[in-house]
N, C-alpha and C positions, 0 to 999 in steps of 0.2 A: 906690016903686021904690028909693030909697036904702036903705031898711031891708032889702029883699030882697038887694041887692048886699052889704050889710054882713053879712048872715047867710051868704050863699054864701061870702064871703071868710073868715069865721070857721070854716066847715066845710072849705073847700078848702085853705086855707093850712097847717094842721097836717098834713094828709095829704101835701101836696106837700113839706113840710119833711122829713117822715120818709122819703119816697121818695128825695129828693135825698141825705139823709144816709147812706142805705144803699148808694148807688152808689160805686164806687171813684173817687177824686179824678181819676185820669187820664181816666176816661170823661167826667167833667164838663168837663174842660178840653181834651179831645182825646187821641187816642192817636197817638204819633209812631212812624213807621217810617223805616228807612234804606233808600233805594233805591241800588243800586250796580251799575254796568256795568263789567265787567273785560275788557280785551283779552286773550283767551286764545290768540291766534295764536302759533304757535311759529316761524314763518319770515317775519316781516314787519319785520325790524329797520330796513330802509331806507324802508318805507312805513307811515306811521301809520294807525291806525283812527280815522276822523273821526266824531265823534258830536255831535249837536245835540238838546237836549231842551227841551220846553216843555209848558205846559198851556194851556188856553183863556185863563187869566187872567195867566199869568206865563211869561216866557221865562227858562229856567234857564241857557241859554247852550250853548256848544259847547267841545269839547276835541279835541286831536289826541293820541291815546293810542298810545304805543309799546308794545312787548311787555310784558305784565303790568301796565301802568298801569291806573288805574281812575278813574272819575268817579262821585261819589256826592253825594246831597243828601237832606235830611230831608223827609218828607211827614207832615203832621199832619191827622188826621180831626177832626171836630167832635163835639158831643154826639150828633148823629143818625147818627154813623158814616159821614159822607160827607166829601168834600173839595169844593172848588169845581169841580173837574173831574179828568179823568184826566191822567196825565203820559205823553206819547208821545215817542219818540226816533226819529231817523233816523240810521242807521249807514251809513258809506260806506268802502269799501276799494277803491282804484283806481277802476274803473268800475262796481263792484257796489254797489248801494244797497238798504237794507231799512228799512222803518219798522215799529215795534212799540209796544205799550203797555207801558211800563216799570212803571207802577203804575196799577191800575184798581180802585177800591174794592170793587165786589161780588165780584170775583175774589180780590183780594189780602189783604183783611182776615182771611181764613181761612187761606190757604196761607202767609202770612208771619207768622202770629200768634205762634208759639212764641218766637222771639227778636226779632220785629219787624224782620226783615231780609228784603228782597226783592232778591236778587242775581242778576245775569245775567252769564254767561260767554259771550262771543262767540268762536266758534272757526271753523275752516275749513269745517266741515260743518254749522254751524247755531248756534242760540241755546239755551243751557242755563240752567235756572232752579234756584235753591237758596234755602232759608230758613236754612241754617246754614253755607254755603260749604264743606261737606264732601261732601255727597251732591248730585250734580248730575243733573238729568233733562232730556233734550233736549225743548224745547218746540216748536221749529219749525226748518225749514231756511232757508237764504238764499233 
């Protein structure tokens, strides 16, 4: 049995080493994305946009965002292109409240991939997404 294990290790290890050496270093150690939520309201100078974000494993915290303020944090995937969980946020303005997934691996590793930015612009008529903060697309309404 020990001989069989030794033979398998001699065969498997070189192939595994070649495979690992061909991968980009960032994939071995995880890919980092920046998640950013921006207050895009144009008429709420006296009333902040309150945001609270968390994942299953960590509470990122909350902020009170004035006009054009933002709240951002890094999210890092692992070798298997996953994170421990998705990052959800609850946004509140006066009596209106909306929860959404600010970063969700299966959805965002592709649409945020170019610059590794997942940006959200919260406006009066809804939530807009961008991966470059130039081109915004409405994702959903309040």
